[in-house]
C-alpha positions, 0 to 999 in steps of 0.5 A: 027193188023186186020187180027189177030183181026178177026181171034180171033173173029173167033175162038171165036165164033167157040169155043162158038157154040163148048161149046154151041153144048156140053152143048145143046148134055150133057142136051139131053143125060141126059135127054134121061137116064133120068128115067122117073118117 
């Protein structure tokens, strides 16, 4: 059980990092393509 729990934690951390990078990249693209008024 302990190994499975560790694997779940690693997967969750990887998933959170992926989501954070995806959101940051999306925001960067939106800001980059938004014309400066």
